[in-house]
C-alpha positions as CSV (number, residue, x, y, z in Angstrom):
1,M,0.3,0.0,-0.2
2,K,2.7,2.6,0.7
3,Q,5.8,3.8,-1.0
4,T,7.8,6.9,0.2
5,D,8.1,9.2,-2.9
6,K,10.9,11.5,-2.0
7,H,11.7,14.9,-3.3
8,T,13.3,17.5,-2.0
9,D,11.2,20.7,-1.5
10,R,13.6,24.2,-1.6
11,Q,11.8,25.6,1.1
12,T,11.0,23.5,3.6
13,G,14.1,21.0,3.4
14,R,13.6,17.4,4.0
15,Q,10.0,16.1,2.2
16,T,8.7,12.7,0.9
17,N,5.3,11.4,0.1
18,I,3.7,8.8,1.9
19,S,2.1,7.1,-1.7
20,I,-0.8,5.2,-0.9
21,F,-2.3,3.6,-4.4
22,I,-5.9,2.5,-5.0
23,P,-5.6,0.5,-8.5
24,H,-7.8,0.9,-11.0
25,I,-11.2,2.3,-9.1
26,G,-13.1,5.1,-10.4
27,C,-11.3,5.3,-14.0
28,P,-14.0,5.7,-17.0
29,H,-11.5,4.5,-18.7
30,K,-8.9,1.4,-19.8
31,C,-6.1,3.5,-21.2
32,S,-3.5,1.7,-23.9
33,F,-1.1,1.8,-21.4
34,C,-2.6,1.0,-18.3
35,D,-2.3,-2.1,-15.6
36,Q,-2.3,0.1,-12.8
37,R,-2.1,-3.2,-10.5
38,T,1.7,-4.1,-12.2
39,I,2.3,-0.4,-11.6
40,S,1.5,0.1,-8.2
41,G,2.1,-3.5,-7.2
42,T,-1.6,-3.5,-5.5
43,Q,-4.1,-6.0,-5.6
44,K,-6.5,-4.8,-2.7
45,P,-7.9,-1.1,-2.4
46,P,-7.1,0.3,1.3
47,R,-9.4,0.7,3.8
48,A,-9.7,3.9,6.0
49,E,-8.2,1.5,9.0
50,D,-5.7,0.2,6.6
51,I,-4.4,3.8,6.2
52,S,-4.7,5.2,9.8
53,A,-2.4,2.0,10.6
54,L,-0.2,2.9,8.2
55,L,-0.1,6.6,9.2
56,E,0.8,6.2,12.6
57,E,3.3,3.2,12.1
58,Q,5.2,5.8,9.7
59,A,4.8,9.2,11.6
60,P,7.6,8.5,14.8
61,H,10.1,7.3,11.8
62,L,9.2,10.7,9.9
63,S,9.6,12.9,13.2
64,E,12.9,10.9,14.3
65,R,14.1,12.1,10.5
66,G,13.1,15.6,11.1
67,I,11.5,14.5,7.4
68,S,7.9,16.0,6.7
69,A,5.4,13.6,4.5
70,E,2.5,14.9,2.1
71,I,0.1,11.8,2.1
72,A,-0.7,11.3,-1.4
73,F,-3.4,9.1,-2.6
74,F,-1.9,7.8,-6.7
75,G,-3.9,5.7,-8.7
76,G,-7.3,5.0,-9.9
77,S,-8.1,8.3,-10.9
78,F,-8.8,9.9,-6.6
79,T,-11.9,12.3,-7.5
80,A,-13.7,9.3,-9.8
81,I,-14.1,6.6,-7.0
82,P,-17.2,6.3,-4.8
83,R,-17.6,9.4,-3.1
84,E,-18.4,7.7,0.1
85,Y,-15.5,5.5,-0.1
86,M,-12.9,8.8,-1.4
87,T,-14.4,11.0,2.2
88,E,-13.7,7.7,4.1
89,L,-9.8,7.9,2.6
90,L,-9.8,11.6,3.1
91,E,-11.0,11.1,6.8
92,A,-8.3,8.8,8.0
93,A,-5.9,11.4,5.9
94,S,-7.0,14.1,7.8
95,A,-7.0,13.2,11.0
96,A,-3.5,11.7,10.7
97,V,-2.5,15.3,9.3
98,K,-4.5,17.1,12.8
99,R,-3.1,14.6,15.0
100,F,1.0,14.3,13.7
101,P,2.4,17.2,13.0
102,C,5.3,15.0,10.5
103,Y,2.2,14.9,8.0
104,S,2.0,18.4,6.2
105,G,-1.1,17.6,4.0
106,I,-2.7,15.4,1.7
107,R,-2.0,15.4,-2.4
108,C,-3.9,13.1,-4.8
109,S,-3.8,12.2,-8.7
110,T,-6.9,12.0,-10.7
111,R,-8.2,12.4,-14.4
112,P,-8.7,16.1,-16.0
113,D,-12.4,15.2,-16.5
114,C,-13.2,14.0,-12.7
115,I,-12.1,17.9,-11.8
116,S,-15.1,20.2,-10.6
117,E,-15.9,23.0,-7.8
118,E,-18.2,20.4,-6.0
119,V,-15.0,18.5,-6.3
120,L,-12.4,20.7,-5.1
121,D,-15.1,22.1,-2.5
122,I,-15.3,18.7,-0.5
123,L,-11.1,18.0,-1.0
124,K,-10.8,21.2,0.4
125,S,-12.7,20.6,3.3
126,Y,-10.3,17.6,4.3
127,G,-6.9,19.6,4.0
128,M,-6.1,18.6,0.3
129,T,-3.2,20.6,-0.2
130,A,-2.0,19.6,-3.9
131,I,-3.7,17.6,-6.7
132,E,-1.9,16.3,-9.7
133,L,-3.8,15.9,-13.1
134,G,-2.9,12.8,-14.6
135,A,-2.4,14.9,-18.2
136,Q,-0.4,12.6,-20.0
137,S,-0.4,14.3,-23.2
138,M,-1.6,17.9,-25.0
139,S,-1.7,16.5,-28.4
140,D,-5.7,15.6,-29.2
141,E,-4.1,12.8,-31.2
142,V,-2.3,10.9,-28.7
143,L,-5.1,11.4,-26.5
144,K,-7.6,9.8,-28.6
145,A,-5.1,7.2,-30.0
146,N,-4.6,5.9,-26.0
147,E,-7.8,5.8,-25.1
148,R,-7.7,8.6,-22.4
149,G,-11.5,9.6,-23.0
150,H,-10.1,13.5,-22.5
151,S,-9.1,16.5,-24.2
152,A,-6.3,18.6,-24.0
153,E,-8.9,21.2,-23.0
154,D,-10.2,19.2,-20.2
155,V,-6.5,19.5,-18.7
156,R,-6.6,23.5,-19.2
157,K,-10.0,23.7,-17.8
158,A,-9.1,20.8,-14.5
159,A,-6.0,23.3,-13.9
160,V,-7.4,26.7,-14.1
161,L,-10.2,25.0,-11.3
162,I,-7.3,23.9,-8.9
163,R,-5.4,26.8,-9.3
164,G,-8.4,29.1,-8.8
165,S,-9.2,26.8,-5.8
166,G,-6.1,27.4,-4.1
167,I,-4.9,24.3,-4.2
168,E,-1.3,23.6,-5.1
169,L,-1.4,22.1,-9.4
170,G,0.7,19.1,-10.7
171,L,0.6,17.9,-14.1
172,Q,1.8,14.5,-15.0
173,M,3.0,13.4,-18.5
174,M,4.1,10.7,-20.4
175,T,6.4,10.4,-23.7
176,G,6.6,7.5,-26.6
177,L,2.7,6.9,-25.9
178,Y,1.6,5.2,-29.1
179,K,1.0,8.0,-32.2
180,D,3.6,10.1,-29.9
181,T,6.3,12.4,-31.4
182,V,9.1,14.1,-29.6
183,E,7.5,17.3,-31.1
184,N,3.9,16.6,-29.3
185,C,6.1,16.1,-26.1
186,L,8.1,19.2,-26.5
187,Y,4.7,21.0,-27.2
188,T,3.0,19.1,-24.1
189,A,5.8,20.7,-22.1
190,D,5.2,24.3,-23.4
191,E,1.3,23.9,-22.8
192,F,1.8,22.9,-19.3
193,I,4.0,25.6,-18.8
194,K,1.2,28.5,-19.5
195,L,-0.8,26.3,-17.2
196,S,1.9,27.3,-14.3
197,P,1.9,23.7,-12.6
198,K,3.9,23.6,-9.3
199,T,5.3,20.5,-10.3
200,V,5.8,17.6,-13.1
201,R,6.0,14.4,-13.2
202,V,7.4,12.8,-16.8
203,Y,7.0,9.2,-17.2
204,P,8.6,8.2,-20.2
205,T,6.2,4.8,-21.3
206,V,6.8,1.6,-20.2
207,I,5.0,-1.3,-22.4
208,L,3.4,-3.9,-20.0
209,K,1.5,-7.4,-20.8
210,N,-2.5,-7.7,-21.0
211,T,-2.4,-4.0,-22.5
212,R,-3.9,-2.4,-25.5
213,L,-0.1,-1.0,-26.1
214,G,1.4,-4.6,-25.3
215,K,-0.8,-5.9,-28.0
216,L,0.1,-3.3,-30.0
217,F,4.4,-3.5,-29.8
218,E,3.6,-7.6,-30.0
219,S,2.0,-6.8,-33.3
220,G,4.5,-4.4,-35.0
221,E,2.1,-1.7,-35.3
222,Y,3.6,0.7,-32.1
223,K,7.2,0.9,-31.6
224,S,8.0,3.6,-28.6
225,F,10.8,6.4,-28.2
226,S,15.2,4.4,-28.1
227,F,16.0,4.5,-25.0
228,D,18.8,7.0,-26.8
229,E,16.3,9.2,-27.6
230,T,14.2,9.3,-24.2
231,V,17.0,10.1,-22.3
232,D,17.3,13.2,-24.7
233,L,14.5,13.7,-24.8
234,C,13.8,14.1,-20.8
235,A,17.4,16.3,-20.2
236,E,15.7,18.9,-22.6
237,L,12.0,18.9,-21.0
238,L,14.2,18.8,-17.7
239,Q,15.9,21.5,-18.4
240,K,12.6,23.3,-19.8
241,F,10.4,23.4,-16.7
242,E,13.3,23.8,-14.5
243,R,13.9,27.4,-16.3
244,N,10.2,28.0,-15.6
245,D,10.6,27.3,-12.4
246,I,8.2,24.2,-12.4
247,R,9.8,21.3,-9.6
248,V,10.2,17.9,-12.1
249,I,9.6,15.8,-8.8
250,R,9.6,12.4,-10.4
251,L,11.6,11.0,-13.8
252,G,10.4,7.7,-14.6
253,L,8.3,4.7,-13.2
254,H,9.5,3.9,-9.1
255,A,11.6,0.7,-9.2
256,S,9.4,-2.4,-9.0
257,P,9.9,-5.7,-9.8
258,D,6.4,-6.5,-10.7
259,V,7.2,-3.6,-13.7
260,E,10.1,-5.4,-14.4
261,R,8.7,-8.3,-14.9
262,D,6.0,-7.9,-16.9
263,K,7.6,-4.7,-19.5
264,L,7.6,-5.9,-23.0
265,G,9.3,-2.5,-24.3
266,G,9.3,1.0,-23.6
267,V,12.2,3.2,-21.5
268,Y,12.5,1.8,-17.6
269,H,15.6,2.2,-15.8
270,P,15.6,2.5,-11.8
271,A,18.1,5.6,-12.4
272,L,16.6,7.3,-15.1
273,R,16.6,10.6,-13.7
274,E,20.4,10.7,-12.8
275,I,21.0,9.6,-16.1
276,V,19.0,12.1,-17.6
277,E,20.9,14.5,-15.6
278,S,24.7,13.6,-16.2
279,R,23.5,13.9,-20.2
280,I,22.2,17.1,-19.3
281,V,26.5,17.8,-18.0
282,L,27.5,15.8,-21.4
283,R,25.7,18.1,-23.5
284,E,27.4,21.1,-21.5
285,M,30.7,20.2,-20.8
286,T,30.5,19.7,-24.7
287,E,29.5,22.8,-25.9
288,R,32.6,23.8,-23.8
289,L,35.0,21.9,-25.5
290,K,34.0,22.8,-29.2
291,A,36.1,25.5,-28.4
292,L,38.9,24.1,-27.8
293,P,41.2,22.0,-29.6
294,K,41.3,18.1,-29.4
295,G,43.5,16.8,-26.6
296,D,43.8,16.3,-22.6
297,Y,41.4,18.0,-20.1
298,T,40.6,18.3,-16.4
299,I,37.3,19.1,-15.3
300,F,36.7,20.2,-11.8
301,T,33.9,19.7,-10.3
302,D,32.2,20.0,-6.6
303,K,31.7,16.9,-4.6
304,R,27.3,16.3,-5.7
305,N,28.5,16.2,-8.9
306,I,30.6,13.9,-9.6
307,S,28.8,11.2,-10.7
308,R,26.4,13.3,-13.0
309,T,29.9,14.8,-14.5
310,I,31.5,11.4,-15.2
311,G,28.2,9.6,-16.4
312,Q,27.1,6.1,-15.5
313,K,29.5,3.3,-16.8
314,R,32.3,6.7,-17.3
315,E,29.8,6.8,-20.4
316,N,30.3,11.0,-20.5
317,I,34.3,10.0,-20.4
318,R,33.7,7.5,-23.3
319,R,31.7,9.8,-25.6
320,L,34.1,12.5,-25.1
321,F,36.9,10.5,-25.7
322,E,35.5,9.6,-29.3
323,F,35.4,13.0,-29.7
324,G,39.0,13.7,-29.0
325,Y,39.1,14.4,-25.2
326,N,40.7,12.6,-23.0
327,I,39.1,14.3,-19.7
328,E,40.1,13.5,-15.8
329,V,36.9,14.2,-13.6
330,K,38.3,15.9,-10.1
331,E,36.5,17.1,-7.4
332,R,36.7,20.9,-6.2
333,A,34.7,22.8,-4.2
334,G,33.0,25.4,-5.3
335,E,32.9,24.6,-8.7
336,T,30.3,23.0,-10.9
337,L,31.9,22.9,-14.2
338,R,35.9,24.2,-14.8
339,V,37.5,22.9,-18.0
340,V,41.6,23.1,-17.4
341,P,44.0,21.9,-20.0
342,K,46.1,19.7,-18.1
343,E,49.5,21.3,-19.3
344,E,48.1,23.8,-16.9
345,I,47.6,21.9,-14.0
């Protein structure tokens, strides 16, 4: 039922989510990519007493480590589940927020066409602090091809309602869906930025067994983006969002033995974000080195950026060597990315 979904809030310091998955309840559509039970690893929907017990159990551990947590209802389109069940879960979460100082609020994910002023009033009455819309794409062609059952305009309308209610807005997108293109993904990011979300999650498509995408993939009709294409695209998306002060709080699906067992294709890697951030550093190093003659160089960076600069399995060092640059990376406090010819050291 629970999965810790860590991200750091720039203002509050140590922050995490206690994620409670509600598998495929309330969804009015079975989207082409969806096998929520595999994605969440959850078979049985949680009850209020399960949530209360979990939150009571987790509270002392969070408090001891000085971590603040939001209680997050993910999967299953939270605002589309039966109303009595939704309020039952909200009551348990709201009681925990009032009882334990380590819980900073409640967040949920839902479909864009399952938001209304009435729903928002209910969520606010229980202290909902953030709503993430599973938009997936802002291309109506892609949404239709993947049987989402809503339009890009539904995303825009729901986003306006959420922001108007005072609840924090988050948006979720997928890359590499059926009939998707890199241009569509960049367009989606630009449209997201216009909606001024506080946070974004980016999920490259993972093709799972027992889904329509799985059947299209096995028939040869559908081919997703390659791993390298996805890393390049996600690097561009990450920079685009961060330039607009939008936090990307998740990049790629959580590591899961269920996903690893059932995936047929697509892009899945437990360290995807680190690989993407490393690709961004590679681009910056390449730009700086292009203005210099080929040869031996030392790159100084701080401890936090050492692994990103070297790249996973020394990928960045290898690629630069192919371009004629023999690179050694050294740690130096206060440096972000300083390129120095070896003879000058």
